[in-house]
Phi, psi and omega in degrees: 000322177299316178300320180296309184292325184274328189232298193292331181303324181279345182272334188261140174218137184261000184299317187291330183280349180296337181272352187293320179305314180289322179296317179298324176296316180296323182276002180060038174295130182244003178201136179243131175250126180241114189267026172098179185062053174280347179231173176259316182225030171065024182282144179305321181296324177296317178296322177299315179297317180294318179298318178299319179296311185288340176295343179288339180273133180272345183286154170297146185230144174241121183248141165229151180281148171258177181298327179292336182277346179223035182301321189253155178296326179296318180296316180289319180299320179277354181052048184301318181304314185284342173291333184255333187229116172237142184287150189294323182263156178275143176297154178280158176270115177275157180301326186240352186205128173267108185272132176229134183300319183286333182261318187249356180068020176208145179214137179249119191236123176288136180255294177225170174307126180075008178236136182225152169241131172251113182262134182242144172245105180245015180275151180203158175298143183225174178286176183298334185253005186246146173229037182285156168240174183220121168261096189282167177296324178294316178295324176300317179297315180295318181294317177299318178298317180296314182296320180287338181281342182270146180303137183297333182275352179278168184250139187232137171246129177255131181245124178210140182296324187262142166293154183268351177286139181258049180251009174269177178296151192302328184275005179238005187274166166271108177293131185088009181300325180295325177290324175296316178300314182299325179290317180296329180297341183274350188233099184287348179272003167277102187269329185227136173238111183258128180218175177230230170076314188277341186063020179244121180295130185218134166227105186235127178266104182250023185292335176296339178259020180063032178237163182281181167292135182252123182234128169241120184288350188077206182234118185284355179243004184262123176279151001266002185240083177273124188219160168200168183244140171250122185244126178242107187254143169228178178289346181263334183173200181208155171245134181236123176249126174269126179256142179223142178280121183213124178054043174083013180208162177271126179238153174276119179247353172219141181213102186232145179236137182228148172254154183275065172235116182242138179261000000 
């Protein structure tokens, strides 16, 4: 709360996102991915405001919590995030495990024929100075099971609030990130890894390292660089447009096309 009142309050503005529901309709967006941090300090009122905002979008939505959404033991104990946000599609039934994001921290969601989203919850309560996440050994087991259960010829998008690289300061990292990276290297049909947390817009092609495209949408309410990504996927590849708020409107400032060939 001190950080909010002294610093972040002046960085955030909600004016620019008020236009997104209508813009998404104009752009024929058919799926919304929300990579967490819908709140600042996990307060019920914040969740209510976020829920009210996202109710304006008619598209199906997939939500995962960020560290700000589960900062406190009280928030996690009461499962506040999951009281307000449930994903639009039902998880699939696995032969050995029914995965639920709220119970197992993983959910496998069908998107379109031959396309899947695997949503991860790696957020946890932390100390006053920490913003760590945790990719646990149990979650690693579940994720490997989920990845192996899907057809090899199908396409997979992985959603996680935290980047898996451990090159940030120690109190902001995803603990166990190296194990997540090693697991992703085994599955070439994981084409996209979408994350948040850093507030830095990123489109990185790591396929030469047996990893997927890495996307961070940035933060659509943070001045002076409010950003988000529009992803258009086919079975052959994808086009990614980075949008930025500039002079009172959303403009495309990055436009990249990729094919699904990984070495």
